[in-house]
C-alpha positions, 0 to 999 in steps of 0.5 A: 881845850882838853888836850892839855899835854900838847899845850902844858907841862909841869914846868919846874914843879911839883914842889913842896910846901907846908900847909897849916900843920902839915909839912912837905905837901905838894900839889899837882893839877889835872893833866900833870899825871899824864907826865912821867916827869911829874911822877919822877919828881914826886917820888924824889920829893916824897910828899906827905900829902898831895892836893890834886884839883881837877876839871874833868867832864867825865867822873873817874871812879876810885880805881882811877885815883887809886892808881895815881896815889900808888904811882905818886907813892903819897896820899892824895886829896882829889877834887873835881869840878861840878858845873860847866867848863868849856861848854861841857858838864863836869861830873864832880867827885872828891876822894881821899886816897891813901898812898897804897890806893885805898879809898878812905872817903868819897863824895857822890859824883854828879852832885855838889858835896863837901867832903870832910876828912880828918888828916890824922887818919893818914898819919900826918 
């Protein structure tokens, strides 16, 4: 259940869409970042923002997410599940990361919290 690259690929995505007042947004999900095709597509699309929901049992620190934002060349909004998935405890953690990899906001890991962030700080 955790070997997603063996079972899934990003398919025809990622794609761009508009979200509220933000244009050219994209979304990648969990293991999409194991695919070089995903990053190639993102770099061609040039999204203004990327939503990045996760379901990871091990909390990743800010450096991990910084690398993904830099590789995608776009700011990312990261969420990670809190609770149990497939019998494993997911450790949570939400981050707002600039396209340069700077952590602009974060929640505690291993706790359920809501992260509120003004997207205007990203210049969008």
